[in-house]
N, C-alpha and C positions, 0 to 999 in steps of 0.2 A: 407514269410520266405523261402519256397521252391524255389521261383523264384530267390531270392537273392543267395541262395546256388548254383543254377544252373548257374547263371552268374559268380559266383566266380570260379566254376569248369571250365567253358568255358574260363575264363581269364587265369587260370593256364595252360590249354591245349594250348592256343595260345602262351604263353611265352615259354613253354617247347618245342613246335614245332620249335622254332627259336633257332639257335645255340647260339646267343648272350644271349638270354633270359635264356637258360638252364645254361650257365656258370654263369650268374648273380644270378640265384636262388641258385646254389651250393655255391657261395661265400657268399651270404646273409645268408645262413643257419648257418654260423659260428657265427656271432654276435647275430643272433636270438636265437640260442641255449644257448648262454651265458646269454641273457636277460631273457629267459623263465625259465631256471632252473639253476641259478647261484650257488645254494647250492649243486648241484650235480657235478659241475665242479670245483669250487673254493675250494682249500684245507683248507683255513682258513677264519675266519671272517675278512673282510678288514678293520674294524674299531678298531681291537684289536692289541695290540703290542704282537708279537709272537716270536720275536728273537732280536738280536742285530741290531742296525741301520747300514745302508750302507753295508750290506752283498752282495757279488757278487752272480750271478746266480749259483745255485747248485741243487742237487737232491731234497733237502728239500724245496728250494725256487727257482722255475724255473726262475724267473726274479729278484731274490734277494729281499732285503728289503729296505724300504725307510728311510728317516731321523729319523723316530720315531719307526722303527722296525716293520712296517706293511708289510705284504706280497704283493709285487707289482702285481704278477699274479692274486691274489684274487681281488685286486683293479681293475685290468683290466677287469675281468669277471663281477663284480658287476657294474662297470662303464658303461657297455654297456646298462644297463636299462635306465639311464637318457639320455645318448647320443641318443639312438634310440627313446626314448619318445619325446625328444625335436625335433628330425629330423622329425618324422612322424606327430606330433601335429602341428608344425610350418608350414610344407608343406601343410597339409590339411587345416589349417586355412587360409593360403595365397590363396589357390585355391578356397575355399568357398567365400572369400571376393572378389577376382578378378572375379570369375564367376558371382556373383550377380551384380557387377558394370558393367561388360561387357554385361550381358543380358539386363539390364535396358537401357544402352546407345545405344546398337545396335538395340533393338526392338522399343523403343519409339522415339528415335531420338529427333530432335528439341532442345528445351531449356535443357531438361534432358541430352541429349547427349553432348551439349556444356559445361554444368557445370561439368559432370563426366569426360569428355575427357580432360578438362583443368586441373582438379585435377590430373588425371592420368599422363598427360604430365609433370606437375610440379614435381610429385613424381619421374618420370623417370630421371629428370635432376639433382636430388639431389645426392650428393656424399654419397652413402649408408653407407659405413663403419663408417665415422665420426659421422653421425647422429644416427646410431645404438649404437655406444659407448655412445653418449650423452644421448639417451633415456634410455639405460640400467642403466647408472649411476644415472639418475633422479628417475627411478622406484625402484632402489635398487636391492640387490642381491636376487636371487631366480630363479629357472628354469621356473616358470610360467611367470615371467617378461621377461625372455629371449625368450620364445615362442612368447609372444605378440610383442616384439621388432622385431623379425625376420619376423613375419607375416605382420606387418605394412609396412615394407619396401620392401617386395618381391611380393606383389600382382599386381603392375601396369602392368608388362609385360604380366601377365596372362589375365588381364582385356582387354588389347588391342587385344590379339589373340582371346579371346572369342567374343569380339565385332565384329571382322571381320567375324567370323563364323556365328554369328547371322544375320548380315546384308546380307550374302549370302543365308541364309535359309528363311528369313521372307517373301520373295516374291515368294516362291515356290508355286506350284499349290495346294499341299495338305494343305498348310497354308491358302491360299485363300478359299479353300473349307471349312475348319474349321470355318473361319470367316462367310462364307455364311450360315452355319448351326447354327450360333449364339454363337459360342464359344468365351468366353471373353479372354482378353489379358493374364491374369495370367494362365488360363487353357491352352492356346496355348503354353506359355512358359514352363509350367510344363510337359505337356503331348506330345507335338509335337517337340519342339525345344531342350529342355534340354536332352532328351534321345538320340538325334542325336549326341551330343557332349560328351556323357559319356566316350567313349574310349579315347578321347583326354584329358579329365579332369583327368582320371586315369594316363595317361602318364605324365601330368603336376605334379601330386602329387609325383609319383615315381622319376621323374627327379630332383625334388626340395628337396627331402629328404637329398641327399648328400650335397647340398649347405647349408641346415639348420644345418647339423651336423658340417660342417666346421665353420659356423658362431658361433655356440655354443662353439666350441673349441677355436675360436679366442677371444670371449668375456671372456671365463673362463681364458684363458691365460693372459688376461689383468687384472684379478682379479675381474671381474664382474659376475662370476658364483655363484652358490649356495655353500657356504662353508660347509653346512651340508650334502651335497650329493657327491657321487663319480661319476665322469664322465671322459671320456678320456681327455677332455680339462683341467679338474682340476688336473689330474695326471701330465700333461705336466707343468701346472702352478707351482705345488709344486716341480717338478723335477728341473725346471729352477731356482726357488728361493732357492733351497737347494744346488745349485752348481753342478748339475749332469754333465753339459757340461765341466766345468773346471776341474772336478775330474775324467773325463773319464768314467763316468757311462752312456754310450750311450744307453744301453738297456732300461733304465728308460724312455727315451724320444722316442726311436725308436718303442717300443712296442705299445703304444697308437697311435702313428703316423701311424703305419702299419695297425692297426684296422680301423682307420678313412679311410685310403686309400682303404682297401678292401671293406668297406661298400659303399663308394662313387662310386667305380668302379662297384660294384654289382648293385646298384640302377640305375646307368647310363645304363648298359647293358640291364636291364629289361625294362627301359623306352624306349630305342631305339627299342627293340623288339616290344613293343606295338605301337610305332610310325610307324614302318614298316608295321604293320598290318592295322593301320588306314589309312596310306598313301602308297598305293602299289607302287607309283613312287619311293619310297626310296629303294625298294627291288632291289637287283642286278639281272640283266637279265641272 
């Protein structure tokens, strides 16, 4: 437990020491605050009708009201929970799956490598968005299904990069020494190889959160999101279907779009900061 806390503190220190990372953390604090304590920020219950429909922004309703009289700003605040949950969970799931496949293919090689690499190559050749739409439609509405759909189609690139790292590490002298002392393959993978690529995996997770949030918004925009939950994507979906664009209610769409942009930019900056730490060649001289 203490070791995990120390690693987390060290990771935060690394990010803060990088200008990009610091800006990313500041930006990310906005949606995180919304997701952690929405009841302290949102003035209304986002599921309750609080005023007349289609009211413009005002002091009482910062972003106006939607087509059924719900406060849009409150929707935006509470919607951060599902959007961030899908982003973090889908990114983490994709990295776990890609890491497992990359470790097996890179370390064992042979037939295992041939099979897993072929699957990875086939997945990389698939047009991702149409297949994501198809899978989400088959699984049905629900944010858990969206998480699964995003993870299934975003792990191949991670697997290929992890495999390359494992191949470069498995013939190292300390790995050969561990084998000479009788360490088994799983022990070597768990205690000698995996810790070496931890920082890279953290960067993978952070960098893919933004893509997962965009994917959730895209699927929700197409009506494949969870109708029982508020998310930034679902806000855009209902705004478009209620004629927000044609009636000039641009703030209804711009607000969730801005939150998505801020979050994606924040995770990208944090991910780049971690990448620069892992790969010093990326740092400016």
